[in-house]
All heavy atoms as TSV, in Angstrom:
chain	resi	resn	atom	element	x	y	z
A	1	MET	N	N	135.241	62.962	66.032
A	1	MET	CA	C	135.926	61.976	65.230
A	1	MET	C	C	135.415	62.056	63.798
A	1	MET	O	O	134.217	62.044	63.554
A	1	MET	CB	C	135.675	60.596	65.819
A	1	MET	CG	C	136.265	59.488	65.025
A	1	MET	SD	S	135.929	57.965	65.937
A	1	MET	CE	C	136.536	56.805	64.828
A	2	LEU	N	N	136.329	62.182	62.851
A	2	LEU	CA	C	135.956	62.209	61.450
A	2	LEU	C	C	135.785	60.779	60.963
A	2	LEU	O	O	136.668	59.949	61.147
A	2	LEU	CB	C	137.032	62.908	60.621
A	2	LEU	CG	C	137.267	64.370	60.939
A	2	LEU	CD1	C	138.459	64.891	60.151
A	2	LEU	CD2	C	136.040	65.195	60.656
A	3	VAL	N	N	134.648	60.515	60.338
A	3	VAL	CA	C	134.408	59.158	59.865
A	3	VAL	C	C	134.534	59.043	58.359
A	3	VAL	O	O	134.646	57.957	57.837
A	3	VAL	CB	C	133.016	58.650	60.316
A	3	VAL	CG1	C	133.000	58.483	61.819
A	3	VAL	CG2	C	131.913	59.582	59.869
A	4	ALA	N	N	134.503	60.135	57.659
A	4	ALA	CA	C	134.639	60.108	56.204
A	4	ALA	C	C	135.434	61.335	55.777
A	4	ALA	O	O	135.409	62.358	56.461
A	4	ALA	CB	C	133.268	60.116	55.541
A	5	PRO	N	N	136.125	61.241	54.662
A	5	PRO	CA	C	136.832	62.435	54.176
A	5	PRO	C	C	135.833	63.565	53.910
A	5	PRO	O	O	134.727	63.334	53.439
A	5	PRO	CB	C	137.469	61.961	52.876
A	5	PRO	CG	C	137.492	60.474	52.959
A	5	PRO	CD	C	136.318	60.086	53.807
A	6	LEU	N	N	136.227	64.766	54.251
A	6	LEU	CA	C	135.376	65.929	54.014
A	6	LEU	C	C	135.524	66.393	52.571
A	6	LEU	O	O	136.613	66.336	52.000
A	6	LEU	CB	C	135.748	67.058	54.966
A	6	LEU	CG	C	135.572	66.763	56.457
A	6	LEU	CD1	C	136.071	67.942	57.282
A	6	LEU	CD2	C	134.129	66.449	56.789
A	7	SER	N	N	134.427	66.887	52.003
A	7	SER	CA	C	134.481	67.448	50.659
A	7	SER	C	C	135.164	68.808	50.706
A	7	SER	O	O	135.339	69.394	51.787
A	7	SER	CB	C	133.065	67.604	50.098
A	7	SER	OG	O	132.384	68.644	50.793
A	8	LEU	N	N	135.533	69.322	49.545
A	8	LEU	CA	C	136.156	70.659	49.504
A	8	LEU	C	C	135.217	71.709	50.073
A	8	LEU	O	O	135.646	72.612	50.792
A	8	LEU	CB	C	136.562	71.004	48.074
A	8	LEU	CG	C	137.682	70.147	47.485
A	8	LEU	CD1	C	137.974	70.577	46.048
A	8	LEU	CD2	C	138.927	70.216	48.331
A	9	GLY	N	N	133.942	71.597	49.775
A	9	GLY	CA	C	132.962	72.539	50.312
A	9	GLY	C	C	132.858	72.462	51.818
A	9	GLY	O	O	132.744	73.484	52.500
A	10	GLN	N	N	132.900	71.252	52.360
A	10	GLN	CA	C	132.851	71.088	53.808
A	10	GLN	C	C	134.116	71.648	54.461
A	10	GLN	O	O	134.042	72.272	55.518
A	10	GLN	CB	C	132.679	69.611	54.170
A	10	GLN	CG	C	131.304	69.077	53.834
A	10	GLN	CD	C	131.216	67.574	53.987
A	10	GLN	OE1	O	132.125	66.842	53.605
A	10	GLN	NE2	N	130.105	67.110	54.542
A	11	LEU	N	N	135.257	71.422	53.838
A	11	LEU	CA	C	136.506	71.982	54.369
A	11	LEU	C	C	136.472	73.504	54.342
A	11	LEU	O	O	136.889	74.159	55.304
A	11	LEU	CB	C	137.706	71.455	53.595
A	11	LEU	CG	C	138.071	69.999	53.866
A	11	LEU	CD1	C	139.083	69.508	52.840
A	11	LEU	CD2	C	138.602	69.831	55.278
A	12	ASP	N	N	135.982	74.080	53.240
A	12	ASP	CA	C	135.865	75.540	53.165
A	12	ASP	C	C	134.948	76.063	54.270
A	12	ASP	O	O	135.263	77.042	54.942
A	12	ASP	CB	C	135.318	75.979	51.800
A	12	ASP	CG	C	136.349	75.948	50.709
A	12	ASP	OD1	O	137.561	75.912	50.998
A	12	ASP	OD2	O	135.937	75.968	49.524
A	13	GLY	N	N	133.806	75.398	54.449
A	13	GLY	CA	C	132.853	75.825	55.478
A	13	GLY	C	C	133.431	75.720	56.878
A	13	GLY	O	O	133.274	76.631	57.693
A	14	ALA	N	N	134.110	74.618	57.154
A	14	ALA	CA	C	134.723	74.442	58.470
A	14	ALA	C	C	135.826	75.473	58.698
A	14	ALA	O	O	135.938	76.038	59.789
A	14	ALA	CB	C	135.284	73.027	58.612
A	15	ALA	N	N	136.615	75.730	57.670
A	15	ALA	CA	C	137.685	76.733	57.792
A	15	ALA	C	C	137.096	78.100	58.081
A	15	ALA	O	O	137.608	78.843	58.926
A	15	ALA	CB	C	138.527	76.769	56.517
A	16	GLU	N	N	136.010	78.445	57.417
A	16	GLU	CA	C	135.356	79.735	57.661
A	16	GLU	C	C	134.781	79.796	59.072
A	16	GLU	O	O	134.926	80.799	59.765
A	16	GLU	CB	C	134.264	79.986	56.624
A	16	GLU	CG	C	134.784	80.242	55.234
A	16	GLU	CD	C	135.608	81.514	55.126
A	16	GLU	OE1	O	135.274	82.533	55.774
A	16	GLU	OE2	O	136.600	81.497	54.387
A	17	LEU	N	N	134.108	78.734	59.493
A	17	LEU	CA	C	133.504	78.720	60.824
A	17	LEU	C	C	134.550	78.890	61.916
A	17	LEU	O	O	134.416	79.744	62.786
A	17	LEU	CB	C	132.742	77.416	61.056
A	17	LEU	CG	C	132.238	77.197	62.490
A	17	LEU	CD1	C	131.180	78.235	62.850
A	17	LEU	CD2	C	131.708	75.795	62.667
A	18	PHE	N	N	135.591	78.087	61.854
A	18	PHE	CA	C	136.573	78.096	62.936
A	18	PHE	C	C	137.493	79.303	62.912
A	18	PHE	O	O	138.291	79.479	63.839
A	18	PHE	CB	C	137.385	76.804	62.929
A	18	PHE	CG	C	136.562	75.596	63.295
A	18	PHE	CD1	C	136.502	74.499	62.458
A	18	PHE	CD2	C	135.834	75.562	64.464
A	18	PHE	CE1	C	135.750	73.384	62.788
A	18	PHE	CE2	C	135.066	74.448	64.812
A	18	PHE	CZ	C	135.027	73.363	63.967
A	19	THR	N	N	137.415	80.127	61.879
A	19	THR	CA	C	138.257	81.326	61.847
A	19	THR	C	C	137.455	82.617	61.850
A	19	THR	O	O	138.051	83.682	61.829
A	19	THR	CB	C	139.196	81.327	60.623
A	19	THR	OG1	O	138.408	81.319	59.435
A	19	THR	CG2	C	140.138	80.150	60.649
A	20	CYS	N	N	136.133	82.530	61.886
A	20	CYS	CA	C	135.361	83.777	61.901
A	20	CYS	C	C	135.604	84.494	63.225
A	20	CYS	O	O	135.838	83.872	64.260
A	20	CYS	CB	C	133.892	83.518	61.636
A	20	CYS	SG	S	132.999	82.781	63.001
A	21	PHE	N	N	135.584	85.799	63.181
A	21	PHE	CA	C	135.913	86.576	64.368
A	21	PHE	C	C	134.839	86.477	65.450
A	21	PHE	O	O	135.093	86.766	66.601
A	21	PHE	CB	C	136.198	88.025	63.996
A	21	PHE	CG	C	137.460	88.163	63.191
A	21	PHE	CD1	C	137.431	88.655	61.901
A	21	PHE	CD2	C	138.684	87.779	63.718
A	21	PHE	CE1	C	138.591	88.774	61.156
A	21	PHE	CE2	C	139.855	87.889	62.983
A	21	PHE	CZ	C	139.800	88.391	61.700
A	22	GLY	N	N	133.632	86.024	65.097
A	22	GLY	CA	C	132.598	85.802	66.093
A	22	GLY	C	C	132.805	84.521	66.878
A	22	GLY	O	O	132.202	84.312	67.927
A	23	TRP	N	N	133.652	83.631	66.376
A	23	TRP	CA	C	133.920	82.327	67.005
A	23	TRP	C	C	135.232	82.456	67.766
A	23	TRP	O	O	136.272	81.972	67.357
A	23	TRP	CB	C	134.022	81.275	65.898
A	23	TRP	CG	C	134.166	79.864	66.358
A	23	TRP	CD1	C	135.342	79.197	66.568
A	23	TRP	CD2	C	133.134	78.931	66.632
A	23	TRP	NE1	N	135.090	77.915	66.953
A	23	TRP	CE2	C	133.748	77.713	67.002
A	23	TRP	CE3	C	131.737	78.999	66.602
A	23	TRP	CZ2	C	133.021	76.580	67.330
A	23	TRP	CZ3	C	131.017	77.873	66.926
A	23	TRP	CH2	C	131.652	76.691	67.288
A	24	THR	N	N	135.198	83.166	68.872
A	24	THR	CA	C	136.430	83.462	69.593
A	24	THR	C	C	136.435	82.818	70.961
A	24	THR	O	O	135.389	82.453	71.501
A	24	THR	CB	C	136.609	84.975	69.761
A	24	THR	OG1	O	135.472	85.495	70.462
A	24	THR	CG2	C	136.755	85.670	68.421
A	25	ARG	N	N	137.609	82.706	71.513
A	25	ARG	CA	C	137.730	82.200	72.879
A	25	ARG	C	C	137.079	83.196	73.811
A	25	ARG	O	O	137.176	84.382	73.575
A	25	ARG	CB	C	139.208	82.032	73.235
A	25	ARG	CG	C	139.812	80.861	72.539
A	25	ARG	CD	C	141.216	80.585	73.090
A	25	ARG	NE	N	141.739	79.416	72.444
A	25	ARG	CZ	C	142.736	79.417	71.573
A	25	ARG	NH1	N	143.345	80.529	71.271
A	25	ARG	NH2	N	143.142	78.304	71.026
A	26	PRO	N	N	136.464	82.836	74.886
A	26	PRO	CA	C	136.335	81.482	75.397
A	26	PRO	C	C	135.135	80.734	74.819
A	26	PRO	O	O	134.849	79.639	75.266
A	26	PRO	CB	C	136.164	81.688	76.895
A	26	PRO	CG	C	135.412	82.969	76.989
A	26	PRO	CD	C	135.931	83.814	75.835
A	27	LEU	N	N	134.440	81.313	73.856
A	27	LEU	CA	C	133.251	80.661	73.316
A	27	LEU	C	C	133.560	79.421	72.498
A	27	LEU	O	O	132.788	78.478	72.485
A	27	LEU	CB	C	132.447	81.646	72.448
A	27	LEU	CG	C	131.927	82.887	73.148
A	27	LEU	CD1	C	131.243	83.801	72.143
A	27	LEU	CD2	C	130.973	82.493	74.258
A	28	ARG	N	N	134.666	79.415	71.791
A	28	ARG	CA	C	134.947	78.284	70.913
A	28	ARG	C	C	135.698	77.183	71.637
A	28	ARG	O	O	136.493	77.432	72.534
A	28	ARG	CB	C	135.728	78.727	69.683
A	28	ARG	CG	C	137.173	79.022	69.971
A	28	ARG	CD	C	137.927	79.248	68.677
A	28	ARG	NE	N	139.308	79.519	69.030
A	28	ARG	CZ	C	140.071	80.349	68.403
A	28	ARG	NH1	N	139.616	81.005	67.372
A	28	ARG	NH2	N	141.305	80.549	68.776
A	29	ALA	N	N	135.427	75.981	71.215
A	29	ALA	CA	C	136.188	74.841	71.713
A	29	ALA	C	C	137.411	74.694	70.820
A	29	ALA	O	O	137.447	75.209	69.701
A	29	ALA	CB	C	135.326	73.588	71.642
A	30	GLU	N	N	138.401	74.019	71.318
A	30	GLU	CA	C	139.570	73.758	70.494
A	30	GLU	C	C	139.181	72.834	69.349
A	30	GLU	O	O	138.387	71.929	69.519
A	30	GLU	CB	C	140.672	73.115	71.332
A	30	GLU	CG	C	141.293	74.053	72.346
A	30	GLU	CD	C	141.965	75.257	71.694
A	30	GLU	OE1	O	142.674	75.090	70.695
A	30	GLU	OE2	O	141.770	76.369	72.208
A	31	VAL	N	N	139.759	73.073	68.183
A	31	VAL	CA	C	139.512	72.227	67.020
A	31	VAL	C	C	140.297	70.931	67.237
A	31	VAL	O	O	141.493	70.973	67.508
A	31	VAL	CB	C	139.968	72.937	65.725
A	31	VAL	CG1	C	139.780	72.039	64.522
A	31	VAL	CG2	C	139.225	74.260	65.559
A	32	PRO	N	N	139.627	69.767	67.138
A	32	PRO	CA	C	140.347	68.498	67.331
A	32	PRO	C	C	141.508	68.369	66.351
A	32	PRO	O	O	141.413	68.790	65.194
A	32	PRO	CB	C	139.282	67.436	67.057
A	32	PRO	CG	C	137.979	68.145	67.219
A	32	PRO	CD	C	138.228	69.575	66.843
A	33	GLU	N	N	142.602	67.782	66.793
A	33	GLU	CA	C	143.827	67.722	65.996
A	33	GLU	C	C	143.640	67.129	64.594
A	33	GLU	O	O	144.141	67.713	63.641
A	33	GLU	CB	C	144.929	66.988	66.748
A	33	GLU	CG	C	146.237	66.899	65.974
A	33	GLU	CD	C	146.730	68.236	65.421
A	33	GLU	OE1	O	146.611	69.271	66.105
A	33	GLU	OE2	O	147.242	68.256	64.287
A	34	PRO	N	N	142.939	66.016	64.409
A	34	PRO	CA	C	142.810	65.507	63.028
A	34	PRO	C	C	142.144	66.525	62.088
A	34	PRO	O	O	142.581	66.717	60.956
A	34	PRO	CB	C	141.961	64.247	63.174
A	34	PRO	CG	C	142.130	63.837	64.589
A	34	PRO	CD	C	142.320	65.115	65.376
A	35	LEU	N	N	141.120	67.214	62.583
A	35	LEU	CA	C	140.436	68.222	61.760
A	35	LEU	C	C	141.328	69.440	61.582
A	35	LEU	O	O	141.418	69.999	60.484
A	35	LEU	CB	C	139.108	68.617	62.398
A	35	LEU	CG	C	138.319	69.713	61.678
A	35	LEU	CD1	C	138.031	69.325	60.219
A	35	LEU	CD2	C	137.031	70.015	62.433
A	36	ARG	N	N	141.994	69.860	62.629
A	36	ARG	CA	C	142.894	71.024	62.553
A	36	ARG	C	C	143.951	70.804	61.477
A	36	ARG	O	O	144.191	71.678	60.634
A	36	ARG	CB	C	143.551	71.256	63.917
A	36	ARG	CG	C	144.461	72.454	63.967
A	36	ARG	CD	C	145.030	72.580	65.394
A	36	ARG	NE	N	145.970	73.654	65.451
A	36	ARG	CZ	C	147.265	73.558	65.140
A	36	ARG	NH1	N	147.773	72.407	64.764
A	36	ARG	NH2	N	148.056	74.601	65.208
A	37	SER	N	N	144.580	69.636	61.472
A	37	SER	CA	C	145.606	69.329	60.465
A	37	SER	C	C	145.033	69.349	59.055
A	37	SER	O	O	145.662	69.852	58.127
A	37	SER	CB	C	146.226	67.961	60.747
A	37	SER	OG	O	146.914	67.986	61.959
A	38	GLN	N	N	143.832	68.792	58.913
A	38	GLN	CA	C	143.185	68.767	57.606
A	38	GLN	C	C	142.870	70.187	57.135
A	38	GLN	O	O	143.064	70.525	55.962
A	38	GLN	CB	C	141.892	67.947	57.713
A	38	GLN	CG	C	141.539	67.191	56.498
A	38	GLN	CD	C	140.318	66.309	56.714
A	38	GLN	OE1	O	139.818	66.121	57.824
A	38	GLN	NE2	N	139.833	65.762	55.635
A	39	LEU	N	N	142.380	71.024	58.032
A	39	LEU	CA	C	142.043	72.405	57.671
A	39	LEU	C	C	143.295	73.205	57.321
A	39	LEU	O	O	143.288	73.983	56.360
A	39	LEU	CB	C	141.281	73.088	58.809
A	39	LEU	CG	C	139.888	72.542	59.095
A	39	LEU	CD1	C	139.315	73.193	60.341
A	39	LEU	CD2	C	138.977	72.736	57.899
A	40	ILE	N	N	144.359	73.022	58.078
A	40	ILE	CA	C	145.607	73.734	57.793
A	40	ILE	C	C	146.109	73.353	56.404
A	40	ILE	O	O	146.482	74.216	55.613
A	40	ILE	CB	C	146.658	73.450	58.875
A	40	ILE	CG1	C	146.245	74.122	60.182
A	40	ILE	CG2	C	148.045	73.930	58.429
A	40	ILE	CD1	C	147.059	73.690	61.386
A	41	ALA	N	N	146.112	72.063	56.098
A	41	ALA	CA	C	146.570	71.614	54.777
A	41	ALA	C	C	145.686	72.177	53.673
A	41	ALA	O	O	146.180	72.635	52.635
A	41	ALA	CB	C	146.588	70.089	54.721
A	42	HIS	N	N	144.381	72.164	53.891
A	42	HIS	CA	C	143.442	72.662	52.885
A	42	HIS	C	C	143.623	74.153	52.634
A	42	HIS	O	O	143.744	74.593	51.493
A	42	HIS	CB	C	142.004	72.368	53.332
A	42	HIS	CG	C	140.962	72.971	52.455
A	42	HIS	ND1	N	140.724	72.522	51.172
A	42	HIS	CD2	C	140.100	74.002	52.658
A	42	HIS	CE1	C	139.750	73.250	50.630
A	42	HIS	NE2	N	139.363	74.154	51.521
A	43	VAL	N	N	143.650	74.932	53.709
A	43	VAL	CA	C	143.768	76.386	53.551
A	43	VAL	C	C	145.140	76.757	52.994
A	43	VAL	O	O	145.257	77.649	52.156
A	43	VAL	CB	C	143.479	77.113	54.885
A	43	VAL	CG1	C	143.787	78.596	54.784
A	43	VAL	CG2	C	142.024	76.906	55.276
A	44	THR	N	N	146.178	76.064	53.412
A	44	THR	CA	C	147.517	76.332	52.888
A	44	THR	C	C	147.566	76.071	51.386
A	44	THR	O	O	148.169	76.837	50.639
A	44	THR	CB	C	148.564	75.479	53.627
A	44	THR	OG1	O	148.520	75.812	55.012
A	44	THR	CG2	C	149.962	75.732	53.097
A	45	ALA	N	N	146.907	75.004	50.938
A	45	ALA	CA	C	146.941	74.631	49.525
A	45	ALA	C	C	146.004	75.457	48.661
A	45	ALA	O	O	146.351	75.793	47.525
A	45	ALA	CB	C	146.589	73.151	49.376
A	46	THR	N	N	144.824	75.812	49.180
A	46	THR	CA	C	143.813	76.420	48.297
A	46	THR	C	C	143.229	77.717	48.816
A	46	THR	O	O	142.433	78.344	48.126
A	46	THR	CB	C	142.643	75.438	48.070
A	46	THR	OG1	O	141.966	75.218	49.317
A	46	THR	CG2	C	143.120	74.129	47.488
A	47	GLY	N	N	143.604	78.129	50.018
A	47	GLY	CA	C	142.963	79.286	50.627
A	47	GLY	C	C	143.441	80.615	50.067
A	47	GLY	O	O	144.532	80.736	49.525
A	48	THR	N	N	142.593	81.605	50.259
A	48	THR	CA	C	142.939	82.974	49.896
A	48	THR	C	C	143.794	83.577	51.006
A	48	THR	O	O	143.899	83.012	52.099
A	48	THR	CB	C	141.660	83.818	49.730
A	48	THR	OG1	O	140.992	83.867	51.009
A	48	THR	CG2	C	140.733	83.234	48.668
A	49	GLU	N	N	144.387	84.721	50.742
A	49	GLU	CA	C	145.172	85.383	51.782
A	49	GLU	C	C	144.332	85.691	53.020
A	49	GLU	O	O	144.803	85.469	54.140
A	49	GLU	CB	C	145.851	86.644	51.243
A	49	GLU	CG	C	147.094	86.356	50.437
A	49	GLU	CD	C	148.114	85.507	51.199
A	49	GLU	OE1	O	148.412	85.792	52.374
A	49	GLU	OE2	O	148.616	84.536	50.613
A	50	PRO	N	N	143.082	86.192	52.869
A	50	PRO	CA	C	142.277	86.402	54.078
A	50	PRO	C	C	142.028	85.108	54.857
A	50	PRO	O	O	142.067	85.100	56.083
A	50	PRO	CB	C	140.965	86.979	53.549
A	50	PRO	CG	C	141.350	87.640	52.269
A	50	PRO	CD	C	142.423	86.759	51.688
A	51	MET	N	N	141.815	83.988	54.145
A	51	MET	CA	C	141.622	82.704	54.825
A	51	MET	C	C	142.886	82.302	55.572
A	51	MET	O	O	142.818	81.820	56.706
A	51	MET	CB	C	141.244	81.610	53.826
A	51	MET	CG	C	139.841	81.704	53.287
A	51	MET	SD	S	139.523	80.463	52.006
A	51	MET	CE	C	139.293	79.001	53.001
A	52	ARG	N	N	144.038	82.519	54.961
A	52	ARG	CA	C	145.307	82.157	55.615
A	52	ARG	C	C	145.556	83.017	56.843
A	52	ARG	O	O	146.024	82.526	57.874
A	52	ARG	CB	C	146.462	82.272	54.631
A	52	ARG	CG	C	146.413	81.208	53.564
A	52	ARG	CD	C	147.598	81.333	52.622
A	52	ARG	NE	N	147.490	80.334	51.587
A	52	ARG	CZ	C	147.557	80.587	50.296
A	52	ARG	NH1	N	147.779	81.818	49.868
A	52	ARG	NH2	N	147.427	79.613	49.423
A	53	PHE	N	N	145.253	84.297	56.738
A	53	PHE	CA	C	145.408	85.194	57.888
A	53	PHE	C	C	144.530	84.725	59.042
A	53	PHE	O	O	144.989	84.597	60.174
A	53	PHE	CB	C	145.032	86.631	57.493
A	53	PHE	CG	C	145.015	87.572	58.660
A	53	PHE	CD1	C	146.182	88.163	59.104
A	53	PHE	CD2	C	143.825	87.861	59.316
A	53	PHE	CE1	C	146.175	89.025	60.190
A	53	PHE	CE2	C	143.805	88.714	60.409
A	53	PHE	CZ	C	144.984	89.297	60.844
A	54	ARG	N	N	143.248	84.463	58.740
A	54	ARG	CA	C	142.328	84.029	59.791
A	54	ARG	C	C	142.742	82.672	60.350
A	54	ARG	O	O	142.597	82.425	61.543
A	54	ARG	CB	C	140.896	83.998	59.261
A	54	ARG	CG	C	140.346	85.392	58.986
A	54	ARG	CD	C	138.853	85.396	58.727
A	54	ARG	NE	N	138.420	84.409	57.765
A	54	ARG	CZ	C	138.317	84.601	56.449
A	54	ARG	NH1	N	138.627	85.775	55.928
A	54	ARG	NH2	N	137.895	83.634	55.667
A	55	MET	N	N	143.272	81.798	59.498
A	55	MET	CA	C	143.739	80.499	59.967
A	55	MET	C	C	144.858	80.684	60.987
A	55	MET	O	O	144.827	80.099	62.068
A	55	MET	CB	C	144.249	79.650	58.803
A	55	MET	CG	C	144.903	78.339	59.233
A	55	MET	SD	S	145.647	77.405	57.886
A	55	MET	CE	C	146.954	78.489	57.341
A	56	ARG	N	N	145.841	81.510	60.653
A	56	ARG	CA	C	146.974	81.719	61.565
A	56	ARG	C	C	146.507	82.294	62.894
A	56	ARG	O	O	147.058	81.986	63.943
A	56	ARG	CB	C	148.008	82.636	60.924
A	56	ARG	CG	C	148.800	81.967	59.810
A	56	ARG	CD	C	149.953	82.822	59.342
A	56	ARG	NE	N	149.561	84.114	58.832
A	56	ARG	CZ	C	149.258	84.375	57.560
A	56	ARG	NH1	N	149.282	83.415	56.658
A	56	ARG	NH2	N	148.935	85.584	57.182
A	57	HIS	N	N	145.490	83.132	62.859
A	57	HIS	CA	C	145.011	83.761	64.076
A	57	HIS	C	C	143.837	83.017	64.695
A	57	HIS	O	O	143.526	83.240	65.854
A	57	HIS	CB	C	144.642	85.219	63.790
A	57	HIS	CG	C	145.845	86.018	63.441
A	57	HIS	ND1	N	146.333	86.083	62.154
A	57	HIS	CD2	C	146.688	86.734	64.200
A	57	HIS	CE1	C	147.422	86.826	62.141
A	57	HIS	NE2	N	147.668	87.229	63.365
A	58	GLY	N	N	143.204	82.150	63.924
A	58	GLY	CA	C	142.027	81.440	64.419
A	58	GLY	C	C	142.341	80.150	65.132
A	58	GLY	O	O	141.872	79.912	66.227
A	59	TYR	N	N	143.163	79.299	64.521
A	59	TYR	CA	C	143.474	78.046	65.184
A	59	TYR	C	C	144.961	77.743	65.178
A	59	TYR	O	O	145.387	76.594	65.209
A	59	TYR	CB	C	142.652	76.852	64.658
A	59	TYR	CG	C	142.417	76.775	63.176
A	59	TYR	CD1	C	143.325	76.159	62.329
A	59	TYR	CD2	C	141.256	77.291	62.637
A	59	TYR	CE1	C	143.083	76.073	60.976
A	59	TYR	CE2	C	141.010	77.214	61.284
A	59	TYR	CZ	C	141.921	76.602	60.462
A	59	TYR	OH	O	141.692	76.526	59.132
A	60	GLY	N	N	145.738	78.794	65.153
A	60	GLY	CA	C	147.135	78.699	65.476
A	60	GLY	C	C	148.031	78.000	64.483
A	60	GLY	O	O	149.066	77.472	64.865
A	61	ALA	N	N	147.692	78.004	63.225
A	61	ALA	CA	C	148.548	77.356	62.246
A	61	ALA	C	C	149.836	78.147	62.102
A	61	ALA	O	O	149.839	79.360	62.100
A	61	ALA	CB	C	147.855	77.262	60.904
A	62	SER	N	N	150.917	77.445	61.953
A	62	SER	CA	C	152.186	78.130	61.756
A	62	SER	C	C	152.484	78.301	60.276
A	62	SER	O	O	153.508	78.858	59.924
A	62	SER	CB	C	153.309	77.344	62.433
A	62	SER	OG	O	153.393	76.046	61.870
A	63	ALA	N	N	151.595	77.849	59.412
A	63	ALA	CA	C	151.794	77.991	57.969
A	63	ALA	C	C	151.767	79.468	57.608
A	63	ALA	O	O	150.881	80.186	58.014
A	63	ALA	CB	C	150.705	77.248	57.202
A	64	SER	N	N	152.739	79.895	56.860
A	64	SER	CA	C	152.821	81.318	56.509
A	64	SER	C	C	152.936	81.533	55.027
A	64	SER	O	O	153.544	82.489	54.566
A	64	SER	CB	C	153.987	81.959	57.254
A	64	SER	OG	O	155.191	81.304	56.902
A	65	ARG	N	N	152.398	80.621	54.238
A	65	ARG	CA	C	152.457	80.748	52.793
A	65	ARG	C	C	151.531	81.811	52.299
A	65	ARG	O	O	150.596	82.187	52.873
A	65	ARG	CB	C	152.077	79.425	52.147
A	65	ARG	CG	C	153.131	78.366	52.390
A	65	ARG	CD	C	152.672	77.049	51.925
A	65	ARG	NE	N	152.794	77.026	50.469
A	65	ARG	CZ	C	152.430	76.012	49.735
A	65	ARG	NH1	N	151.895	74.965	50.281
A	65	ARG	NH2	N	152.580	76.028	48.438
């Protein structure tokens, strides 16, 4: 449960963690929906192409910008 808004640095770190290729199923837990939505919005708005690629393949975002 998120209790406070995450900073840009925290969002970047979480996006990197949940999309790194070492954090793969079955080792990783599913990203909770509130955080997943926040990460998708963050990476879609400010992420690099590599971040967007990993997002689409890391936690299933349908964003293709």
